[in-house]
N, C-alpha and C positions, 0 to 999 in steps of 0.2 A: 685112598684120600680123597672127599670131593673138595673143588675149588668152586667160589660162589663169589658174585659182583655185589654186591649191598647197594641198593639206591634208595633214598631219601629224595623226591621230589621237592624242591621248592617251590610254592607259589607265591606269586605277588612278590617277586624278586628280582634287582639286577645287580649287575657288577659294572660301575661308571670306571671308565678310562678316561679319565680327564683329569687335568690340573686347575686348581682352585684360586686364583689372585696372582700376583706375578710371580716368574721365575730368574734363577741366576741361570739358567742353563739358556743355551746358543736352540735358534730353529732347528739345528740338524740336531743335536741331543735331545730336544723334544719329541721331534719326530720318531728318533733311534729309540727311545725310551717307548713310545706307544707302540711302537712296533712287537718291541722286547714283552711289554705285558699282554701284548694280544695274542703271541706265541704261547705263552706260558700261559694263559685263561684257556687255549682252546688245548693243552694240554692238561690240564688241571693244576689247581694252586695247591699246594699240599699245604694242610692246616694242622693236622696233629696226629701223630702215631698211625699213618697209611689215609688218615680220613685226605679228600679233597673235593673240592667244590669246582663245578665246571660244567659247560654247555650242555644242554642235554642233546642226545645224539640222535638221529633217526632211530636207530636200533632200539635205543631206552625209549622210545615213542611208541615201538611195536611192543617192545615188554608189556608200558603200563597197557596199552589198549586190551592186552591178552589178561590181565587180572582181574578175580571176580572182586576185585576193591572198586572199580569205578560206577560204583552208585551212587556216587556224592550227587545230592541234589543239584547244586549250583556249578561254581568253579572246582574242578577236578584236577585232579594229580596233570590231565592230558593237556593241563595249561600250560604247568611248568615250564618256565624255560632253562632252568638250572636245576642240579643236584647234587648232595652230596654223596660220595662214591667211596668204597672202602671195600677190598680185596681180602677174603677171608679163608681159611679151609675148616673145612668141617669138623677137624680134630683142635682147630686154636680158640673156637668160642662157641658159645652156647648162642642160638637163636635171639634167647630174650635180652641175653647181655649185650649183643650189637645192635639190637632195636633199642636199648633206653642210651647206645652211645650214637648211635645216630642222631635220635632226638634230643640228646646233650649238644650236639653239634648245633641244632636250630632253637635252643635254649641260648647258649652263647651268640648267637645273632642276634636275638632279644636283649639279651643282656647289654650286646655292645652299644647298641642307639636303638631310636624309636624307628617307628615302621613297622604295617601290619604283613608279617612272613606267617605263611602255614606251611606245616612240613610234619605232617602227622600220621604218613605212609611210609612204609619200608618194605623194599622188594629185594628179593632173595634170587637171583638169577644163577642156575647152575652152569660152570662153563665145562662144556664136555662136546663130544664128537656131534653133539646134536645139542645146541644151544636151549634152554627150557626156564622159564617160571616157575620157582620150586616152591615159593612157597613166599606169602605178602601177611602184614599185620599192619594195623593202624591205630591209632589212639581216636577216642570218640572224643572231635574236636570241632565243631561248625565252621565251615570257611562260609563265612557272611555272602549274598551277592554283591554287596559294595564294599570291595573292604578296607575303602579309605587309601590311605598314602601308600606309595608301591617302598618296600625297602628297597635301598638302594646304597649296595655297599660300595667304596670308594675303596681303590688300590691302597691307598695310605694307612689306610683303618685295619688291614689285616694283618700287620705285626701284632695290634690290639686285639684281634679275635684270638688269633693263635694263644695268646697270655693267658686270657678268659678260658680256651680249652685245656691248657695244660694246670690252672690251676682247679678248676672245675674235675679234671680226673685226680686231681690228691684231694680233694673234698669230698668226692662224689656227687655230683648232680642227684638230686632227687632219679 
């Protein structure tokens, strides 16, 4: 049985760990909450059925650079600072299905709120003694040179994102 780490780089995306408006929390409580969120973000925020969102690691960047998909004319996946991540076993999932699951994660982000987010490449990294980029796939979606407003997800919006993903899995996004 082969195990894979599947990544979908998110271009023009960020997660904001901030508060908007007045809060009933003390300064100490705010500090603790922000530190907790920061730790959660570094580990990856669980979204749905093993799919997480997390910052790009140095290892991820090396995998992206090794891919033949890095042929985008403008912004490429190498400029991504966050990824959707899911671990799969070769017997568990069809690569075509997992490709759609990851792109549905991007679609859920787009349905949640405005902002120009791009995520059309999916990388399958074989996890073994010798780690290797095994396969990659992408949807033909041009990434404009000037993508406009950066997509900024706030921690408070994560529960709504999880609901969209759950509903989409029942209704089956395209």
